[in-house]
N, C-alpha and C positions, 0 to 999 in steps of 0.2 A: 504493499500500500504506499508507505513512506518510509524512508530510511530511518533506522533507529540510531544512526550515528550522530545525528543532530540533536540539539537540546530539546526537552519536552515542550517548551514554549513555542519554539519554531515549528515543531511537528503539529502542535495543536492549531496554530495559525493556519497552516496549510490545510489541515483537515477541515477546519471551519470554512475556509475559502472554497474548497472544493464542494462541500456539502451544501453550503448556502447557494452557490452558483448553480449547481445541478437541480437543487430543489426549486429555485426560482425559475429556471428554464422550463422545468416540468410544469409548473403552474401557469406559466405564460400560455401553454397550449390548452388549459382550461378556458381561459378567457378567449383565446383564438377560436376554440370550438363553438362557443356560444354565438360569437359575433359572425363567424363564417355561416352559420345557418340563417341568422337574421339577414345577411347580405344576399342569400340566394332565394329567399322566400318570394320575392317579386317575380323572379324567373319562373318558379313553379306555378304561381298564380296565373301568369300570362301565357305559359306554353305547356300544355298537358303531354307533350311528347317526351318529356324528361322522365318523370316518374308516374304519370297518369294525371288525372284531373285533380287539382288541389283547390279547394274552397278556402276562404278566410278562416272558417271554423276549423277545418282539418289542418290548416297551417299551424294554428295555435296548438292544436293537439299534438302534432308532430314535434313542435318545439318543446312541449312539456315532457315528452318521453325521455329526453336526455336528462332533464332535472330529476325526474323520478328515478332513472338509473343511477344518478349520482347519489341520491338519498340511500337507496339499497346498497350501492357499492360502499358507501361510507360506513354504514351500519355493519356490513359484512366484514369489512377491514377491522372494525372494532372487535368483532367476535373472534378474529383469528390473529390480529396483529400482536396482542400481548402474549400469544403462544408461538407464532411462526418468527416473530421479530420484525423490527422496523425495515431493515434493508431488504429482505426478501419481498415483503409486501410492495414496497416501492419499485423494485425492479419488475415485479409481475405487472404492476399498474402501468409502467412505461410501455411495456410490450402490448398490454391489452388494449389501451386506448389507441395506440398507433395502428395496430391491426384493425381495430374497429373503425377508425377514420378511413383507412384504405378500402376496406370492404364496403363501407357506406358509399364511397364514390362509385362503386360499380352497380349499385342497386337501380332497378328499373321500374319498381312499383312502389306505391305509397305504403303498402303493408311491409315490405322488406326494408324499405328506407326507415320507417318508424321503428321497426324491430331492431335495426342496427344502431339507431340513435339511442335506444335504451341500453343496448349492449356496450356501446362506447361509453355511456355515461357511468356504467358500473366501474370501469377502470379509472375514470377521472375522480369519481367519488372516493374510491379507495385511496388515490393519491392525496387528495385534499385532507383526508382523515388521518393520514400517517405523517405528512410532512412536518407539521408543527411538533409532533412528538420526537421525531429524530433530531430535528434542528435544536429544540429546547435541551436535549440531553447531550448534544455535541457542544453547544455554545458555552463560552466561559460565563462566570457569574458577572452580573452587571450589564450584560448585553444580550440576554436570552430574548427579551421582548423585542429588541431592535432587530435581531436577526430573523425572528419569526415574522415581524412586520415587512421586512425586506422581501422575504420569500413570498408571502402572500400578496404583496404588491405585484407579483407576477401575473395575477389574474386581471387587474385592470390594464396592466401593460399589454397583456395578450389581447385584450379587447381593442386597444388602440392599434396594435399591429394588425389585427384581423380587418379592422375597418380600412387601414391604409392599403393593405395588400388587395382587398376587394376592389377599392377604387382604381388601383393601378393595373390589376391582373385579370379581373373577372371576365372582361370582354375577350381577352386573348386566350385564356386557358379554360374558361367555362367553370361551372360550379363543380364539376368533378375534379378539375385541376386544383381548385381551392381546397377541397377536402383532402386531396392527396398531400397537400402541403402539411396537413396535420398528422400525416403518418411519418414525417421525417425523424421524429425521435428514435424510432426503432434502429436506424442506421447511424444516428448521430449521438443522441443523449444516452441511450441504453448501453452502448459499448463503453462509453466513459464511466457511467455509473457503476458498471460491473467491476471496473478496475479501481475507481477512486472513492466509491462510496462505502464507508465502513459500517459495521454493525454498532449499535449503541453499547458502550461499556456498561452503563447502568442497567440496561435490559439483560445483558449477559449475567451480571451479578445476581439480578433478581430472579433469573432462572436457575441459579446455582451452578452456572458454567464458569467457575472462577478461573480455571487455567485459560480458557478462551478469552476471558475478559482481561486478564493480565497481558496476553499476547496483543489483544487489540489496543490496550492502553499503551503498550510499548511502541506499537506502530503509529498510533495517531497522536499521542501526547495528551489524550484526555485522561485525567487522573482517575484512579480507582476510588470508589466511594469510601467513606470512613469505615462503614460497617459492611462486611462481606457476607452477612447472614442473609439468605433468601427469605422471603415472606414465610412466616409460620403457616402450618397447615390450616390453622383456624382463620387466616386472613384471606378473604376472598380476592380473586384475581379477575381482571377484565369487567365485563358488564355485571357479573355477579357482585363485585365490589362496589360498583356505582349504586346499586340498590340496597347495599348493606348499611349496618348501623353507622351513623355519623356522616353519611354521604347522600342519602336518598333526597333530602330537601335540596342540597346543593346541586345535585344532578338535574332535578326539575328546573331550578332557577337558571342554571347556565344554558340548558337546552332552549328555554324560553327567550333568554337574552339573544342567543345565536339566531333563532328563528326571526325575532323582531329585527335584528340588524340586517339579515338577508332580505326580509320583506321590504324595508326601506331601500336597500341597495337595488333590488330588482325593480321595484316600483319606479324609482326615479330614473334608472337607466332605460326603462321601457317607455315611460310616459312623459318624461320631462320635455322632450322636443314637442310633443303634442300640446302640452300645457302652455309652453311658451308660444306656440303658434296661435293658440287661442287668446293669448295676451297681446297679440299684434305683431309678432316677429315673423319674418319669412322663414322658408325652410332651412336655408343655409345658417341663418342666424340662430335657429332653434338648435341645429346640430352643434353649433359652436358651444352652446351651453352645456351639451353632453361631454364635449372634450374638456371643458373646464371643470366639470364635475369630476371626471376621472383623474385629471391632474391634481386637484385639491385632495382627492382621496389618497393618492400615492404619497404626496409630500406631507400631508397631515398624519398619515399612519406612521411614517418614518420618524417624524418629529414627536408624535405622541408616544412612540415606543421608547424614545430616550427618557421621557418623563416617567414611563411606566417602570423602567429599569431602576430609576432613582427612587420613586415614591411608591412603587407597587402598581400593578395593572388595574386593580379595582377602582381606585379614585379616578384614574385617567379615563377609563371606559365610561364611568358615570359622568364625568365632565364632558367627554365627547358627545354623549347622547344629549346632554343639556345644551351644549353649543349647537348641535344640529337642530334641536327643537326651536331654539331662539332665532336662527338664521332662516329656517324654513318659514317661520312665521313672518319674519321681515321681508320675505319674498312677495308678500301681498301689498307692499308699499310701492307707490308710483315713483320710481327712482331712475336716474340716468343709467344708461347701458353699462358703463364701466363699474358702477356701484353694484348693479345686479350681478355682473360677472363675478365680482369679489364675493358677494353673498353666496353664489352658487359654489364657488371654490371652497368656502368654509362649510357649506352644507355637505360637500363631498367628503371632507374630513369627519363631520359629525354623523354621517350615515355609513357610506361605504368604508371609509377609513376606520371608523369605530368598530365595524363588523370584522375588520382584519385584526384589530387588537384583541378581539374576544378570543381568538385562537391562542394567543399568548397568555391570556388570563387563564384559560382552561388548562393549558399544558403545564403552567407553573403551579396551579392549585392542587392538582390531583397527584398521588404518588406513582412511582414507576410501575408497580404491578397492575395499575388500572389507567394509566395515563393514555395509552393507545385507545382504549375503549372510550375515555372521556372525550378526547378530541373527536373520535369518530361519531360519538353521540351528538356533540355540538354541530359537527359538519352535516350529519344525516338529518337530524331534526331541524337544523337550520335551513335545509333545502325545502322544507315544507313551507317556510316563510318566503323562500325564493319562488316557489310555484304559485303561491297565493298573491304575491305582489302584482304581477301583470294581470292576473285574473280580477283582483278587486279593483285595480285601476280601470279596467274596461267597465265593471259594474257601476263604479262611481260616476263615470262619464255618461253611461247609459241612463242612470237615474237622474240625470240633470244637475249634478254637482257643479258648481262654478269653480273656477280656478282658485280663487281665494279660499273657498270652502275645502277643497282638496288639500291645500297647503296647511290649513289649520288642523285637519284630521291627521296629516302626517306629523305635524308638530306634536300632537297629543300622543301619537304612537312613540315618538322619540322620548317624550317625558316619562312614558311608561317604562322605557328602557332604563332611565335614571333610577326609578323606584326599584326595579328588579335587580339592578346591579347592587344597590345599597343593601338589598336583602340577603346577598351572599353571605353566609356566616363566616366568622373568623374561626380558625382552627384552635380549639382549646388546648392548652398545655396538658400534655399527658393523655389526651384523647387520641382515638384512632384518627389519623389525618395524614396530611402529606408527609412524605419521608423526611425525617429530621436530618438525614445524612445527605439528601439530594442538594446539589449546589443551587438548583433552581428556585429554592424556597426563600432565600433571603435576598430581596432585591438590592440590599446594600452590602451583601456579603462581598468580600474582596479577595482577589488575587492581584495586588497592586501592580506587580511587575508585569503580569500578563495583560491586565487591562490597559496599562500604559503602552505596552508593545503593540496591542491590536488596535 
């Protein structure tokens, strides 16, 4: 993996760089996949020769199949990730969604296209559910939320990339070519990940594989935990642990927070251009708001993650939702365009950016033995919010909601996010809770030399 002749700090920096880079690129293809479908919907609606006749209602259904696949894929990864390991699930996910994108490009009927959208979603969901777990366990103290935010910013980055490639290439390579681009990870990302992506040292210790953990620690520079004792037989692992004593309420709350964040994310990314058109902007101007929303999400998530590493993720997530609620409500004011664009950028942080920070919160809150299941639960249950966002957006407009009314409703949902985040209980001293030996649990814990070096 990496030479053991270099000092541990250097090896760890290299390991972190590789893991974060590979994980970010992987999640870029999540965002790319969703936008690629959105970019070709009009082609399907206009020309039945591609996959058969597609009505607007069917187009929406086909779009939801991928999200449903992601939900099931995330939950499945949670069921097996704490048993198989982080690395193996991520490698399988890269191969799975790449093959899924390629096969989807070959489909000629709406039935087979929809089925492959679901199948592809399984792989992407498993990847989303596992990434924060591995990144959190590899990253050094004081930077775990930062690196988690960087990797999950790959999703909006992929959306921007997908939109750009669709503008530049769709006419020349067609929708099939656009989907085949999504298969590139199997010949680029996967081979690199096989060589450069290590298994989590913490996970190996938690499974009682101490010799393998020591070897992985020597290769990667990631230190061994203070305690080498695996979970006691009475301690539940994976999803069983999430519903066990001391965690059930937290599990329900973080799942609800994730679903709420994804609801706001998908609602705005789907309906913001329509809302701004109804406010009097032309089509290009409305799309500009979407680009600003994505940019604000990325920058805000990275900046917020630095605060989360210093003060803990819980207050930062709560503050993010509050900021989102405030600036969504301010969108109802009649303001000059530059001011509105600034408001939208801040809304991007308070909605999509905050939903990114939720993954870091979850990964840092739960112990190693159930961390994979916890992130998978947040990702899987969160996709229910993602599915409901576009759906409720259509229902609100069909019911005659005005633009201002819609913004006030969204602000109310964001305030609910503040309340739910505050409700996450603290871990009582001596109670069954997050690993006391895990580096991830003390936002202020320090490895001064390493932090300075990285």
